[in-house]
N, C-alpha and C positions, 0 to 999 in steps of 0.2 A: 542307454539313457544315463547321462551323468547325474549323479545325486550329490548334494552337499553332505558330507559325512557328519554324524553325531558322535562326539567323543566324550567319554566320562572322565572329567578332570579329576574327580575324587580318586580314581584308580591311580593317577599319577602322584597326587599329593600324599596319599595314605597307603598305597600298595607296596608289596614287596618288590625286590629288584626285578624279577621276571615280569611282574605286572607293569611296573613303571616302564620297562623297556618296550613292552607291547604298545603302551600309549605313546611313547616317543616315536615309534614307527608309524603309528596312525597319524600323529601330528605332521611328521615328515611327508607322508603320502598326501595328506590333505593340502598342505602348503605347496607341494611340488606340482600336483596335478590340477588343482582348481583355485587355490589361494583363499578358500573360504572353508569354515567349519563351524558347527554348532558345538558349544561346550555345555554338557550337562554337569550339574553339581558344581557350579563355578565358585562357590564359597562366599557369595554376596547374599546377604539376607534379603528376602523378597520385600520386606518392609522398607528397606533402603531404596530399592528400585521404585516402589510405589511412591515414596516421598519425593523422589527426584521428578517423577512425572507430574505429581501434584504441584510442585514448585514451578515446573515448566508451564503448565496450563495457567497457573496464576499469573505468571509474567506475560504470556502472550495474550491474556485477556485484558491487559492494560490498554488504555487509549494509545493510539499510534504516536501522538506527540510525546508521551512519556517514554515510550520505547525509543523514539528517535533521539531523545536526550542522552541515551546510552550508546548511540551508534559509534562504531569504531572508525577512526580516520588515520591512525598511525599504522603504516604498513609494517612496522617492525614489531607490533604487538599482536595484531590479529585478535584483539579482545574487545568485545562489545556486541552491540546489536547489528544485525544485517537484515535489511528490509526485503520485502517481496520483490523479486526480479532483480535485486541488486547483484546477485551472484549469477554468473553465466558459466556453468561448468563445460558447456560445449560452445566455444567462441562463435561459431557460425549460426547459432540458433538463439531464439528469444531467451530472456532471463528466466531462471527457475521459479516455479510457483511454490516458493517456500520462504519462511523467515527463520532466523536463527539468533541465538545468543551464545557467544563464545566466552568461556570462562577459563582463566588460568588458576593456579593454586591460590594466589593472593585474592583474586576476585571471589573464588569459591568460599574463602574463609569468612566472607561477610554474611554467609548464611550457614548456620550449623548443620542443617540437614544436607545441603549441597556439599559441604566440606566432608561430611561423613561418607557420602557417596563417592566423591572424588578420591578419598583415601582408599576406599574399598576397591575402586577400579585400579588404582595404582598397585595395590597388592596382587590383584588378579593378573594384571599385565606382567608383573614380575614373575609370577609362576609360569605364565605362557612363555615369556622370554627365556626362562630357565629350560623349559622343554625344547625350545628352538635351539639353544646352545648345545644341549646334549645330542639332539638329532643331527647336528652339524659337526659332531666330534670336537667340540670346544669345551673349555672349562664351564661349569654350570653357571657361574656368575659373569660370564663374558659380556652378555648384552645388558644385564641388570646394572653393572657398574657404569656402563656407558649411557644409562638413562637416569642416573641418581640425582640429577638436578631437577627432575620432574618438570621438564618443559612440555608437559602434556596439555592438551586443550579439551575441556569438557564442553560439548556442543549440544545445546537444547534446540530441537528442531520442531517446527510446526508447519504443516502443509494445510493451508486453509481449504474450506469447502469451495468448490468451483461454482462461481456465481454466473459467469458468462463463458462463452466458448473460448477455448484457448487459442493462442496464435498458432499458425502452422508450425509444426515441429516442437511445440512447447510441452514440457513435461514437468513433473514435480522436482526432479533432480536429473540433470543431464548425464549422459554417459561420461564416466570419469574413473580414474584410479585415485586412491588416497596417497597422500604425500609422504607420510612418516614411515615408521617401522611396522606397527600393527594398529588395528582399530578394534575396539570393543563396541558392539552395537546392541542396544536395547530398543525394541520396537513394539508398537501396539498391534492389534489384530486387523487393522484396516487393509494391510497388504500393499503391494506395489513394488517392493524391492525385487530387482532382477539381477542375475549374475551372468556374465558372458563366459561360455565354455571355450576351451582351446580351439574348437571347431567353428566358433563364431555364433553359436546358438545362444539364445537367452532362456534361462531357466528361473523360475520363481524361487525366492528365499523367504517364505512366510515365517511369521513368528511361531516358535515352538515353545509352549509354556515350560518354564524352569530352565531355559537355556539362554546363552549369550552367543550372538554371532561374532566370530573373530575372522578378520581378514588381514592379509599381509599388504603392506604398502610399498611405495616406490623405493624408499631407502633400503628396505629389507631386500628387495629384488636386486638393487645395485650391490649391496653387501655380499649377496650370495651368488652373484653372477647368473641370475635367473634360475638357480636351483629352486628357490622359493619365488613364486610369481605374484606380481601385483596385478590383480584382475580387474578389468573394467566392470562397473556396475552402474545401475541407474534406478530411479524411482518413477514408475509410470503412473498415469492417471487410471483409476479403476474404470471399467467399462459398464459398471452397474450403479446402483443407488449409492454406493460408498463414496462416489465422487462428490457427493453433497455433504460428506462428513469430514471433520478434521482428522488428519493423521498426525500422530506424535511419535517421535523417536528421540533417543539420546545416544550420542556417539562420543566415545572417549578416544581421542587421537593420541596415540603414544609416540612421542618424538624423542630421538636421542638428544644428549647434551649438544648445544649448538656448536661447540668447538670439537666435536667428535669427527674424525676423518672417516668417511665412508669409502673404504677401499676393498677391493675383492679379497675375500677370505681365502687363505691358502688351501683350506680343505675343499673349496668350491672351484678350484682350477686344476685338480688332479684327476685325470681320466680314471673312472671306475673306483675311486677311493670311498665313495659314499654308498648309499643303499641303491643307487641307480648308476648306470654307466653314461647317462645323458648329461655329461658335464664337459664343457669346453675347457681346454687348457689355457685359453687366452682370456684375460680380463676384458669384459665387454665395455666397461665404463672406466674413465679416468677417475682418480680419487676426487672427492668433493667434501667440503665441510657440511655437516647436517644443517646448520643454520642458513648457510648460503643457498642450499637447495630449496629449503622451505620458502625463503623469501622470493626466489625466482618463480616458484609455482604460484604464490599468492599474487605476484605482479601480473602473471599471465591470466589468472582467473578474473581479476578485477580491472585490468587495463582497458577492456572493451566497454566499460560502463560509461 
């Protein structure tokens, strides 16, 4: 039975060399085998997380017409409100039963509590990216310097209670992979998140108190030649009374600088040079700019609306 590993990040941040190396190996294994992990002791104060959820609930409780005034229409920004069923993560299925508010650094700055949370997520993401770099035999700041423009998106998510029967095949969030390099996910205890294993099975990824869920995205998969995998995941509807309750989560999508070229890393195309021998010597993908890839994925997600 595949299980999503729980990794103590404090051992990486504060441990001695041997301890840090152990955590680096754990991070590598998690990203290589399943693409998801829970991080204990992530270094974000619980009060900041609670404040983010409070701000999220306050926004989604607004009348629809007020939320729609903040709807995003500029495909180059991806910032603003996204209404229920507007997003269709699986193109051949009905729209997702969720609403969202996407915030960049500038938009987050309009709310001090949200900005503090955004900055804390940025710091956590940088620590994770440092661990990734060391796991891939790169300079510790390799990924961090390529994310220093903070083109990250903080996404507040609300999955409303189900009032009527869903359309055939409709879920709260369709099967998908994330677009960027890594994602930090904070979720409540309603549940529903599922992760697909390499064998195609779906396993639950419930909330674990005091942890943050981290998963690798498409650009990291391209960068690493599939050494780190971008794993499909989804949010299903509960089969019990929880379907009549709201579900909230907050995702921090970490994206490289738009002008960063995502090309296969040298250390990811040499047979046997890493902690595993399962490395192809041929780059799987051609180089692409990070900003171009993000735009192509957004167009695909919303073009069927």
